[in-house]
FIKE-413845 format. One record per residue: residue number from 1; x, y, z of N, C-alpha, C in turn. Coordinates in steps of 0.05 Angstrom, whole numbers, always signed. Example, Ala and Ser with C-alpha at 12.3 -4.5 7.8 and 13.67 -1.06 7.14 Angstrom:
<zatis>
1:+264:-114:+156:+246:-90:+156:+264:-66:+156 .
2:+257:-45:+142:+273:-21:+143:+258:+1:+157 .
</zatis>
This chain:
<zatis>
1:+17:-24:+0:+0:+0:+0:+18:+25:+0 .
2:+10:+45:-15:+26:+69:-17:+8:+93:-13 .
3:+21:+115:-5:+6:+140:-3:+2:+152:-31 .
4:-20:+165:-36:-26:+177:-62:-11:+203:-65 .
5:+15:+202:-71:+32:+226:-72:+21:+247:-91 .
6:+10:+238:-113:-1:+257:-133:-25:+272:-121 .
7:-43:+257:-109:-67:+269:-98:-60:+289:-76 .
8:-42:+282:-57:-34:+300:-36:-20:+324:-47 .
9:-3:+321:-67:+11:+343:-79:-8:+363:-91 .
10:-29:+352:-105:-49:+370:-117:-64:+386:-96 .
11:-72:+372:-75:-87:+386:-54:-70:+409:-41 .
12:-45:+403:-36:-27:+423:-24:-22:+446:-44 .
13:-20:+440:-70:-16:+461:-90:-40:+479:-90 .
14:-64:+468:-88:-88:+484:-87:-88:+503:-63 .
15:-78:+493:-41:-78:+510:-17:-58:+533:-20 .
16:-35:+528:-33:-14:+547:-35:-23:+571:-51 .
17:-38:+567:-72:-44:+588:-91:-70:+604:-86 .
18:-79:+605:-61:-103:+620:-55:-97:+649:-52 .
19:-110:+667:-67:-105:+696:-64:-119:+706:-39 .
20:-112:+730:-31:-122:+741:-5:-148:+756:-9 .
21:-168:+748:+6:-195:+760:+7:-209:+745:+29 .
22:-231:+755:+39:-245:+740:+60:-274:+748:+63 .
23:-290:+730:+72:-316:+737:+82:-322:+718:+105 .
24:-334:+728:+125:-340:+711:+149:-366:+722:+161 .
25:-388:+719:+148:-413:+732:+157:-435:+711:+164 .
26:-427:+687:+170:-446:+667:+178:-462:+656:+155 .
27:-483:+640:+161:-498:+626:+141:-522:+643:+130 .
28:-528:+665:+143:-552:+680:+134:-549:+692:+106 .
29:-570:+689:+91:-569:+700:+63:-567:+678:+43 .
30:-546:+661:+45:-543:+640:+25:-536:+613:+36 .
31:-534:+610:+63:-528:+584:+74:-499:+575:+72 .
32:-482:+594:+66:-453:+588:+60:-435:+606:+77 .
33:-415:+594:+89:-392:+609:+100:-369:+603:+81 .
34:-357:+623:+71:-336:+619:+51:-314:+640:+54 .
35:-290:+630:+59:-266:+647:+62:-247:+642:+39 .
36:-237:+662:+26:-218:+659:+4:-192:+672:+12 .
37:-185:+672:+37:-161:+684:+47:-139:+663:+46 .
38:-115:+671:+37:-92:+652:+36:-85:+642:+64 .
39:-94:+656:+85:-89:+648:+112:-110:+629:+123 .
40:-130:+621:+106:-152:+604:+114:-155:+582:+93 .
41:-137:+562:+94:-133:+545:+71:-150:+520:+70 .
42:-157:+508:+92:-173:+483:+89:-184:+473:+115 .
43:-209:+466:+116:-222:+454:+139:-220:+424:+137 .
44:-211:+411:+159:-209:+382:+160:-227:+370:+181 .
45:-235:+386:+201:-250:+374:+224:-272:+393:+233 .
46:-294:+382:+243:-316:+397:+254:-326:+383:+279 .
47:-335:+399:+298:-346:+388:+323:-368:+406:+334 .
48:-385:+395:+350:-407:+410:+362:-403:+412:+392 .
49:-408:+436:+403:-407:+441:+432:-434:+450:+442 .
50:-436:+458:+467:-462:+467:+478:-471:+494:+468 .
51:-452:+511:+460:-459:+538:+453:-446:+546:+426 .
52:-439:+527:+409:-428:+534:+383:-417:+509:+370 .
53:-409:+512:+345:-395:+491:+331:-368:+501:+323 .
54:-349:+482:+319:-321:+488:+314:-313:+477:+287 .
55:-299:+493:+271:-288:+483:+246:-258:+489:+248 .
56:-242:+470:+239:-213:+472:+243:-198:+459:+220 .
57:-173:+467:+217:-156:+455:+197:-129:+469:+197 .
58:-122:+480:+173:-95:+491:+171:-96:+517:+155 .
59:-77:+534:+162:-70:+558:+146:-45:+553:+130 .
60:-43:+565:+107:-18:+564:+93:-4:+591:+94 .
61:+21:+592:+104:+35:+617:+107:+64:+613:+99 .
62:+73:+625:+78:+101:+626:+71:+115:+599:+72 .
63:+103:+579:+60:+116:+553:+58:+111:+535:+81 .
64:+96:+543:+101:+90:+526:+124:+61:+527:+130 .
65:+52:+508:+146:+24:+507:+154:+22:+513:+184 .
66:-1:+523:+193:-6:+528:+221:-35:+520:+228 .
67:-41:+517:+254:-67:+509:+263:-86:+533:+262 .
68:-112:+527:+256:-132:+547:+257:-159:+534:+266 .
69:-172:+548:+285:-199:+539:+294:-217:+563:+294 .
70:-241:+559:+284:-262:+579:+287:-285:+568:+303 .
71:-296:+584:+321:-320:+577:+336:-343:+594:+325 .
72:-365:+582:+318:-387:+596:+306:-413:+589:+320 .
73:-432:+607:+319:-457:+604:+333:-474:+583:+320 .
74:-489:+567:+336:-506:+546:+325:-529:+558:+309 .
75:-540:+581:+317:-564:+591:+305:-560:+603:+278 .
76:-537:+617:+273:-534:+631:+248:-506:+629:+236 .
77:-487:+616:+250:-460:+612:+238:-442:+635:+242 .
78:-450:+656:+256:-432:+679:+261:-409:+670:+281 .
79:-386:+683:+278:-364:+678:+297:-372:+685:+325 .
80:-362:+670:+345:-367:+674:+373:-343:+691:+384 .
81:-347:+717:+389:-324:+735:+396:-309:+727:+421 .
82:-321:+713:+440:-308:+707:+465:-288:+684:+462 .
83:-287:+671:+439:-269:+649:+434:-245:+659:+419 .
84:-220:+653:+429:-196:+661:+415:-195:+691:+411 .
85:-188:+699:+387:-187:+727:+379:-211:+733:+361 .
86:-233:+742:+372:-256:+748:+356:-269:+724:+343 .
87:-266:+701:+356:-278:+676:+345:-259:+658:+331 .
88:-233:+667:+329:-213:+652:+314:-189:+646:+332 .
89:-180:+621:+332:-157:+613:+347:-135:+605:+327 .
90:-113:+619:+326:-91:+613:+308:-67:+605:+324 .
91:-56:+581:+318:-33:+570:+333:-13:+559:+313 .
92:+12:+565:+318:+34:+555:+300:+54:+540:+317 .
93:+49:+514:+322:+66:+499:+341:+95:+497:+333 .
94:+101:+495:+306:+129:+492:+298:+134:+509:+273 .
95:+159:+510:+264:+166:+524:+240:+160:+508:+215 .
96:+151:+483:+219:+145:+465:+196:+116:+465:+189 .
97:+107:+442:+177:+80:+439:+168:+62:+429:+190 .
98:+43:+446:+199:+25:+439:+221:-4:+441:+212 .
99:-21:+424:+223:-50:+426:+216:-66:+410:+235 .
100:-90:+419:+242:-109:+405:+259:-125:+386:+241 .
101:-128:+361:+250:-143:+342:+234:-167:+329:+250 .
102:-168:+334:+276:-189:+323:+292:-196:+341:+315 .
103:-221:+345:+321:-230:+360:+344:-250:+342:+360 .
104:-247:+343:+386:-265:+329:+404:-274:+348:+426 .
105:-300:+348:+432:-310:+365:+453:-322:+348:+475 .
106:-314:+353:+500:-326:+340:+523:-331:+360:+545 .
107:-356:+366:+549:-363:+387:+569:-351:+414:+562 .
108:-335:+424:+580:-323:+450:+576:-295:+448:+564 .
109:-287:+424:+555:-260:+420:+544:-261:+414:+514 .
110:-241:+425:+501:-237:+421:+472:-210:+408:+467 .
111:-210:+385:+454:-185:+372:+448:-179:+376:+418 .
112:-156:+387:+412:-146:+390:+384:-124:+371:+379 .
113:-127:+355:+357:-107:+335:+351:-98:+339:+322 .
114:-72:+339:+318:-62:+343:+291:-32:+339:+289 .
115:-22:+349:+267:+7:+346:+261:+22:+371:+270 .
116:+46:+367:+279:+65:+389:+286:+91:+382:+273 .
117:+95:+392:+249:+118:+385:+232:+117:+354:+227 .
118:+136:+339:+238:+137:+310:+232:+126:+294:+256 .
119:+113:+307:+275:+103:+293:+298:+73:+297:+302 .
120:+63:+286:+324:+36:+288:+333:+34:+308:+356 .
121:+13:+324:+356:+9:+343:+378:-21:+343:+386 .
122:-25:+343:+412:-52:+344:+423:-54:+367:+443 .
123:-73:+385:+440:-77:+407:+459:-105:+404:+472 .
124:-106:+412:+498:-131:+413:+512:-137:+442:+518 .
125:-160:+452:+510:-167:+480:+513:-195:+483:+524 .
126:-200:+507:+533:-227:+514:+542:-245:+515:+518 .
127:-268:+502:+519:-287:+503:+497:-300:+530:+494 .
128:-299:+546:+515:-312:+573:+514:-292:+594:+505 .
129:-268:+594:+516:-249:+616:+510:-227:+608:+491 .
130:-221:+582:+489:-199:+573:+473:-172:+573:+487 .
131:-172:+581:+513:-146:+581:+527:-137:+553:+534 .
132:-111:+549:+535:-99:+523:+542:-107:+516:+570 .
133:-112:+490:+575:-116:+480:+602:-89:+468:+611 .
134:-75:+483:+627:-46:+478:+632:-41:+453:+649 .
135:-61:+441:+662:-56:+417:+677:-54:+392:+658 .
136:-60:+396:+633:-59:+374:+614:-31:+374:+601 .
137:-17:+352:+603:+10:+350:+590:+29:+371:+600 .
138:+45:+382:+582:+64:+403:+587:+51:+430:+580 .
139:+40:+444:+600:+27:+470:+596:+4:+469:+576 .
140:-11:+447:+576:-34:+445:+559:-31:+428:+534 .
141:-8:+417:+529:-3:+402:+504:+13:+376:+509 .
142:+7:+356:+493:+22:+331:+492:+33:+328:+465 .
143:+59:+320:+463:+72:+316:+437:+83:+288:+435 .
144:+82:+277:+411:+93:+251:+405:+110:+254:+380 .
145:+136:+261:+383:+153:+268:+360:+156:+245:+340 .
146:+154:+220:+350:+158:+197:+332:+133:+187:+319 .
147:+110:+200:+324:+84:+191:+313:+72:+214:+296 .
148:+55:+206:+277:+41:+226:+262:+12:+216:+257 .
149:-7:+235:+255:-34:+228:+248:-36:+220:+219 .
150:-57:+206:+212:-61:+197:+184:-73:+221:+168 .
151:-60:+228:+146:-69:+250:+129:-96:+243:+117 .
152:-114:+264:+117:-140:+262:+105:-160:+244:+120 .
153:-155:+240:+146:-175:+227:+163:-181:+245:+186 .
154:-207:+251:+190:-216:+269:+212:-229:+254:+234 .
155:-226:+227:+234:-240:+210:+254:-222:+190:+268 .
156:-197:+198:+272:-178:+179:+283:-173:+183:+313 .
157:-190:+198:+327:-189:+202:+356:-216:+198:+368 .
158:-217:+189:+393:-243:+184:+406:-238:+188:+436 .
159:-260:+195:+450:-260:+198:+479:-278:+176:+491 .
160:-268:+164:+513:-285:+144:+527:-274:+139:+555 .
161:-291:+140:+575:-284:+133:+602:-259:+148:+613 .
162:-258:+174:+607:-236:+190:+618:-210:+187:+603 .
163:-210:+173:+580:-186:+170:+564:-190:+180:+535 .
164:-168:+190:+524:-168:+199:+496:-153:+178:+480 .
165:-165:+167:+460:-153:+147:+442:-146:+160:+416 .
166:-120:+159:+409:-111:+172:+384:-95:+152:+368 .
167:-103:+149:+343:-88:+131:+324:-66:+146:+310 .
168:-45:+132:+304:-22:+144:+289:-16:+128:+264 .
169:+1:+139:+247:+7:+125:+222:+25:+101:+225 .
170:+34:+95:+249:+50:+71:+254:+32:+47:+258 .
171:+6:+52:+261:-13:+30:+268:-19:+29:+297 .
172:-6:+45:+314:-11:+45:+343:-36:+62:+349 .
173:-49:+56:+371:-70:+72:+382:-62:+80:+410 .
174:-56:+105:+414:-46:+115:+440:-70:+119:+459 .
175:-66:+111:+484:-87:+115:+504:-76:+136:+524 .
176:-89:+159:+525:-79:+182:+540:-100:+191:+560 .
177:-92:+196:+585:-112:+206:+604:-121:+234:+596 .
178:-148:+237:+595:-159:+263:+586:-155:+285:+606 .
179:-151:+278:+632:-148:+299:+652:-119:+309:+654 .
180:-99:+291:+653:-71:+299:+657:-54:+298:+632 .
181:-63:+284:+611:-47:+280:+587:-26:+258:+590 .
182:-27:+243:+611:-8:+221:+615:-13:+199:+594 .
183:+9:+189:+582:+7:+167:+563:+5:+141:+579 .
184:-18:+129:+579:-23:+104:+594:-11:+80:+579 .
185:-12:+80:+553:-1:+58:+537:-12:+59:+509 .
186:-8:+37:+495:-17:+35:+467:-34:+10:+464 .
187:-58:+12:+451:-75:-10:+448:-67:-29:+425 .
188:-52:-18:+406:-41:-34:+385:-11:-29:+382 .
189:+4:-48:+372:+33:-43:+368:+37:-34:+339 .
190:+60:-22:+334:+67:-13:+307:+71:-37:+289 .
191:+66:-33:+263:+68:-56:+244:+86:-48:+221 .
192:+112:-45:+225:+129:-35:+203:+133:-55:+180 .
193:+131:-81:+186:+136:-101:+165:+113:-103:+146 .
194:+88:-100:+156:+64:-102:+139:+46:-79:+148 .
195:+50:-55:+136:+36:-31:+146:+6:-34:+148 .
196:-4:-27:+171:-33:-27:+176:-40:+1:+187 .
197:-55:+16:+171:-60:+44:+178:-87:+46:+191 .
198:-88:+56:+215:-113:+61:+229:-125:+87:+219 .
199:-148:+86:+207:-160:+110:+194:-184:+120:+208 .
200:-197:+104:+226:-222:+113:+239:-225:+99:+265 .
201:-235:+114:+285:-241:+103:+311:-269:+112:+319 .
202:-283:+95:+335:-308:+103:+347:-309:+88:+374 .
203:-316:+102:+395:-316:+90:+422:-344:+86:+431 .
204:-350:+61:+440:-375:+54:+452:-371:+53:+483 .
205:-391:+45:+498:-389:+44:+527:-367:+26:+538 .
206:-361:+4:+523:-342:-15:+534:-322:-24:+513 .
207:-322:-12:+489:-305:-22:+468:-297:+1:+449 .
208:-275:-4:+435:-266:+15:+414:-268:+0:+387 .
209:-281:+14:+368:-283:+2:+341:-263:+16:+323 .
210:-248:+0:+308:-224:+9:+293:-227:+2:+264 .
211:-226:+23:+247:-225:+18:+218:-197:+21:+207 .
212:-188:+2:+191:-160:+2:+183:-157:-4:+153 .
213:-134:+5:+143:-125:-3:+116:-101:-22:+119 .
214:-103:-45:+106:-81:-64:+107:-72:-68:+78 .
215:-49:-82:+74:-40:-87:+46:-60:-103:+30 .
216:-79:-117:+42:-99:-133:+28:-126:-120:+25 .
217:-133:-100:+42:-160:-89:+41:-168:-77:+67 .
218:-194:-77:+73:-205:-67:+98:-199:-85:+121 .
219:-197:-74:+145:-198:-89:+169:-215:-74:+189 .
220:-232:-88:+203:-248:-76:+225:-243:-92:+250 .
221:-237:-78:+272:-232:-91:+297:-250:-79:+319 .
222:-257:-96:+338:-269:-88:+363:-250:-94:+385 .
223:-241:-73:+400:-221:-76:+420:-233:-68:+448 .
224:-224:-82:+468:-231:-74:+495:-217:-47:+502 .
225:-232:-30:+516:-222:-3:+521:-197:-3:+540 .
226:-196:-22:+558:-175:-21:+579:-148:-31:+568 .
227:-147:-55:+558:-121:-66:+549:-119:-70:+518 .
228:-141:-64:+504:-140:-67:+475:-143:-96:+466 .
229:-154:-113:+483:-158:-141:+475:-177:-143:+451 .
230:-169:-159:+431:-185:-161:+407:-210:-178:+413 .
231:-234:-166:+411:-259:-180:+416:-269:-194:+391 .
232:-265:-181:+368:-269:-194:+342:-254:-178:+321 .
233:-249:-191:+298:-235:-178:+276:-247:-188:+250 .
234:-252:-169:+232:-263:-175:+206:-244:-165:+184 .
235:-236:-182:+166:-220:-174:+143:-237:-175:+118 .
236:-234:-155:+101:-250:-153:+77:-230:-149:+53 .
237:-219:-171:+43:-199:-168:+22:-211:-158:-4 .
238:-196:-142:-19:-204:-133:-45:-179:-123:-60 .
239:-182:-118:-86:-160:-109:-102:-155:-79:-98 .
240:-130:-73:-91:-123:-45:-86:-122:-30:-113 .
241:-133:-5:-112:-134:+11:-136:-113:+33:-137 .
242:-95:+34:-117:-75:+54:-116:-82:+79:-101 .
243:-107:+80:-90:-115:+102:-72:-105:+96:-44 .
244:-102:+117:-28:-92:+112:-1:-104:+132:+18 .
245:-113:+124:+41:-116:+96:+49:-143:+84:+40 .
246:-142:+60:+29:-167:+46:+23:-177:+33:+48 .
247:-195:+47:+62:-202:+39:+89:-229:+52:+96 .
248:-241:+42:+118:-263:+58:+130:-251:+84:+141 .
249:-261:+107:+133:-251:+132:+142:-269:+145:+163 .
250:-292:+132:+168:-310:+142:+188:-327:+119:+198 .
251:-333:+118:+224:-350:+98:+237:-371:+112:+254 .
252:-396:+107:+248:-418:+118:+264:-431:+95:+280 .
253:-436:+100:+305:-448:+80:+322:-479:+84:+322 .
254:-494:+63:+317:-523:+64:+319:-531:+40:+336 .
255:-555:+39:+347:-562:+17:+365:-557:-11:+352 .
256:-540:-26:+364:-534:-53:+355:-516:-56:+332 .
257:-508:-34:+319:-492:-37:+295:-474:-13:+290 .
258:-458:-15:+268:-439:+6:+260:-445:+12:+231 .
259:-443:+38:+224:-443:+46:+196:-416:+57:+189 .
260:-403:+45:+168:-376:+52:+160:-377:+66:+133 .
261:-360:+85:+129:-357:+98:+103:-327:+101:+97 .
262:-320:+98:+71:-292:+101:+64:-289:+98:+34 .
263:-267:+86:+26:-262:+81:-2:-253:+52:-6 .
264:-264:+39:-26:-258:+11:-33:-253:+9:-62 .
265:-230:+0:-70:-222:-2:-99:-226:+24:-113 .
266:-221:+46:-99:-223:+73:-111:-251:+84:-112 .
267:-271:+69:-101:-299:+77:-103:-310:+85:-75 .
268:-331:+101:-76:-346:+110:-53:-360:+85:-41 .
269:-355:+80:-15:-365:+55:-3:-376:+59:+24 .
270:-400:+47:+30:-413:+48:+56:-422:+20:+63 .
271:-420:+13:+88:-431:-13:+97:-441:-11:+126 .
272:-459:-29:+132:-469:-31:+160:-463:-59:+170 .
273:-452:-60:+195:-445:-86:+208:-456:-87:+236 .
274:-460:-111:+246:-469:-115:+273:-446:-110:+293 .
275:-453:-98:+315:-433:-92:+336:-422:-117:+349 .
276:-439:-136:+354:-431:-159:+370:-411:-177:+357 .
277:-411:-178:+330:-392:-197:+317:-381:-186:+291 .
278:-389:-162:+282:-379:-151:+257:-392:-162:+232 .
279:-412:-179:+235:-426:-191:+212:-439:-169:+194 .
280:-438:-172:+168:-449:-151:+150:-480:-151:+151 .
281:-491:-127:+149:-520:-124:+147:-527:-116:+118 .
282:-513:-96:+107:-516:-88:+79:-491:-72:+72 .
283:-487:-68:+46:-465:-52:+36:-473:-38:+10 .
284:-461:-15:+5:-466:+1:-19:-439:+10:-30 .
285:-435:+6:-56:-411:+17:-69:-421:+33:-93 .
286:-416:+59:-93:-425:+76:-115:-406:+74:-139 .
287:-418:+70:-162:-401:+69:-186:-391:+97:-192 .
288:-368:+99:-205:-356:+124:-212:-331:+118:-228 .
289:-314:+138:-231:-290:+134:-247:-268:+119:-231 .
290:-272:+116:-205:-253:+102:-189:-228:+118:-183 .
291:-231:+145:-184:-208:+162:-179:-207:+171:-150 .
292:-206:+151:-132:-203:+156:-103:-227:+169:-91 .
293:-252:+161:-100:-276:+170:-87:-276:+161:-58 .
294:-286:+177:-39:-285:+170:-11:-307:+183:+5 .
295:-319:+167:+24:-336:+178:+44:-318:+186:+67 .
296:-318:+212:+75:-300:+221:+96:-315:+224:+123 .
297:-341:+227:+123:-356:+230:+148:-384:+220:+145 .
298:-395:+210:+167:-423:+201:+168:-436:+214:+193 .
299:-461:+224:+189:-476:+236:+211:-503:+222:+212 .
300:-510:+211:+235:-535:+196:+238:-558:+216:+245 .
301:-581:+211:+232:-604:+228:+237:-629:+210:+240 .
302:-634:+202:+265:-656:+184:+272:-653:+157:+256 .
303:-672:+152:+238:-671:+127:+223:-658:+130:+196 .
304:-642:+152:+193:-628:+157:+168:-600:+166:+175 .
305:-583:+170:+154:-557:+181:+159:-548:+197:+134 .
306:-529:+216:+138:-517:+230:+117:-488:+220:+113 .
307:-480:+217:+88:-453:+210:+82:-441:+233:+65 .
308:-418:+243:+72:-406:+265:+58:-377:+258:+50 .
309:-369:+268:+27:-342:+263:+18:-337:+272:-11 .
310:-322:+257:-26:-314:+264:-53:-322:+242:-72 .
311:-335:+249:-94:-343:+230:-114:-338:+242:-142 .
312:-323:+228:-158:-315:+239:-185:-303:+267:-182 .
313:-286:+271:-162:-271:+296:-157:-289:+319:-150 .
314:-313:+313:-140:-332:+334:-131:-343:+327:-104 .
315:-350:+348:-89:-363:+343:-63:-389:+328:-68 .
316:-395:+309:-49:-419:+294:-51:-432:+291:-23 .
317:-458:+295:-22:-473:+291:+3:-496:+272:-4 .
318:-499:+251:+11:-521:+232:+7:-537:+229:+33 .
319:-563:+224:+31:-580:+217:+53:-591:+189:+47 .
320:-587:+170:+66:-595:+143:+62:-610:+132:+87 .
321:-626:+111:+83:-640:+98:+105:-620:+80:+120 .
322:-622:+80:+146:-606:+62:+162:-614:+32:+157 .
323:-639:+27:+153:-649:+0:+151:-636:-16:+129 .
324:-633:-3:+105:-623:-18:+82:-603:-3:+65 .
325:-596:+22:+73:-577:+37:+57:-588:+50:+32 .
326:-614:+49:+28:-626:+60:+4:-626:+91:+6 .
327:-622:+104:-17:-623:+133:-18:-652:+143:-12 .
328:-654:+166:+2:-679:+179:+7:-683:+201:-14 .
329:-701:+196:-32:-703:+212:-57:-712:+240:-53 .
330:-725:+247:-31:-734:+274:-27:-711:+293:-19 .
331:-688:+282:-13:-665:+298:-6:-648:+303:-32 .
332:-643:+329:-37:-627:+336:-61:-639:+326:-86 .
333:-623:+314:-103:-632:+302:-129:-631:+272:-126 .
334:-654:+261:-118:-656:+232:-115:-639:+221:-92 .
335:-636:+238:-71:-620:+229:-48:-591:+239:-48 .
336:-584:+255:-68:-556:+262:-72:-553:+292:-78 .
337:-533:+305:-66:-524:+332:-74:-496:+329:-83 .
338:-491:+336:-109:-464:+336:-120:-454:+364:-124 .
339:-429:+369:-117:-417:+396:-122:-415:+402:-151 .
340:-415:+428:-158:-413:+436:-186:-385:+442:-195 .
341:-366:+446:-176:-339:+452:-184:-323:+427:-187 .
342:-302:+429:-202:-285:+406:-208:-272:+394:-183 .
343:-261:+410:-165:-249:+400:-141:-262:+414:-117 .
344:-277:+399:-102:-291:+410:-79:-291:+388:-58 .
345:-275:+390:-38:-271:+369:-18:-288:+373:+6 .
346:-303:+353:+15:-319:+353:+40:-307:+333:+59 .
347:-296:+343:+80:-281:+325:+99:-296:+320:+125 .
348:-316:+336:+132:-329:+332:+158:-357:+344:+158 .
349:-374:+334:+176:-401:+344:+178:-411:+339:+206 .
350:-430:+356:+214:-444:+354:+240:-473:+363:+237 .
351:-489:+356:+257:-516:+367:+259:-516:+391:+277 .
352:-526:+414:+268:-527:+438:+284:-556:+449:+283 .
353:-569:+451:+305:-597:+460:+306:-614:+444:+287 .
354:-608:+419:+284:-624:+402:+266:-615:+402:+237 .
355:-600:+422:+229:-590:+424:+201:-564:+408:+198 .
356:-557:+403:+174:-531:+390:+167:-511:+411:+159 .
357:-488:+412:+173:-467:+430:+165:-444:+413:+154 .
358:-436:+419:+130:-415:+404:+116:-391:+423:+110 .
359:-367:+415:+117:-344:+433:+115:-321:+419:+100 .
360:-304:+436:+88:-281:+426:+74:-266:+449:+60 .
361:-255:+443:+36:-243:+464:+20:-250:+459:-9 .
362:-246:+479:-25:-254:+477:-53:-236:+494:-71 .
363:-233:+485:-96:-219:+501:-116:-226:+489:-144 .
364:-225:+507:-163:-227:+499:-191:-206:+514:-207 .
365:-201:+505:-231:-181:+519:-248:-188:+548:-251 .
366:-170:+566:-245:-175:+594:-247:-190:+606:-224 .
367:-197:+591:-204:-211:+601:-181:-194:+597:-156 .
368:-199:+613:-135:-183:+611:-111:-191:+587:-94 .
369:-172:+578:-77:-179:+558:-57:-198:+570:-37 .
370:-218:+555:-28:-237:+565:-9:-240:+546:+15 .
371:-238:+558:+39:-245:+545:+64:-275:+550:+67 .
372:-292:+529:+69:-321:+534:+68:-336:+515:+86 .
373:-360:+524:+93:-381:+507:+105:-407:+514:+92 .
374:-424:+494:+88:-451:+498:+78:-471:+486:+97 .
375:-494:+499:+100:-515:+489:+118:-539:+481:+102 .
376:-549:+456:+107:-570:+445:+91:-594:+436:+108 .
377:-618:+441:+97:-642:+430:+109:-640:+400:+108 .
378:-644:+385:+131:-640:+357:+131:-660:+340:+115 .
379:-683:+352:+109:-703:+338:+93:-700:+342:+63 .
380:-697:+366:+55:-696:+372:+26:-668:+375:+16 .
381:-649:+381:+33:-622:+386:+24:-617:+415:+16 .
382:-638:+431:+15:-635:+459:+6:-617:+474:+26 .
383:-602:+494:+16:-586:+510:+34:-604:+524:+54 .
384:-596:+523:+80:-612:+535:+101:-602:+564:+106 .
385:-620:+583:+101:-612:+611:+101:-624:+628:+124 .
386:-641:+615:+140:-654:+629:+162:-641:+623:+189 .
387:-641:+641:+208:-629:+635:+234:-647:+615:+249 .
388:-634:+598:+265:-648:+578:+281:-650:+588:+309 .
389:-668:+607:+315:-668:+621:+340:-675:+603:+364 .
390:-688:+581:+359:-696:+563:+381:-674:+544:+389 .
391:-651:+546:+376:-630:+526:+380:-614:+532:+405 .
392:-618:+517:+426:-603:+521:+451:-592:+494:+462 .
393:-602:+472:+451:-593:+446:+462:-566:+438:+450 .
394:-554:+419:+463:-529:+408:+453:-535:+386:+433 .
395:-522:+387:+410:-525:+366:+390:-498:+352:+388 .
396:-497:+326:+393:-471:+312:+392:-466:+301:+365 .
397:-440:+298:+358:-432:+286:+333:-439:+257:+333 .
</zatis>
């Protein structure tokens, strides 16, 4: 298995050539937040808190990347001024390439997980102000210089029973105390001879579900939270298409089962499996050109779910039934919303005030790179342009 060097290079090239301009006026008017500033290059992760939602990723500045987080209001998408500097938190951990790829919210705490040059960095911050919580790690941060997160995965960290579980590109899953930042141990060992890339995690009450890419295809594991004992393992061999990682890139927990999304043989792939033994319930593989189509995130909505990602080099949003995976035709065009631009990446999604918020970055030939979020009515898929004034409850990812 190899990394898609061409695909990564193209994405980074798109980020580098963004001209300077900006807008940050929330969703009102057209349902879109769109920044075209060269300092706002790409969203990789989204999370929901009690009083706002967070979008995060990387800035591109003079040959290096840095961390960026925005906190926005649930009702209208406006920046929350009390967080960071006017709603924006900008952090540059190293002189090298840095970027946030995962955000987790637990109560009043915000965990940021991402790359710091050639290593892994985790910060614990106040969910309200963005300030570091200095009792965590060294002055609010934990570093692992010999580990790195998996590029283009926003679901490789999970919280459960007071511990933070973080996957790295060595195949290990680090278990870290969420209160102190102490490294308790690793649930999996590194696999240098036969690389196994952990691309997605989801934590249940007593187990961790792990989606992986192996040299032969998919692997799904159920591990005990305490020692990482393998409770069951499912291998799904298939022919590699040269995309990387060909793996489940997101795992959503629903009663009694799991819904997985990712890429298989270069195609958009979703499947549902039983929690107790990993047995398949149904699977869907969308036909396309096979040019590394991928489901990057799944959001459950009662008896349905949304899948977001990239299909035929365009952003794609689908709404499907949990029971059988069938498209719900009243959403979008026959259950699907496809982006109109040639390159429009959707990496993460959440439910905010009942609506679907999809975030990523976008570019086309002759157009600037855009850091963007769009807000959609969950039934019709239409862009949501009105404030949700009754939204006060917490909506979890």
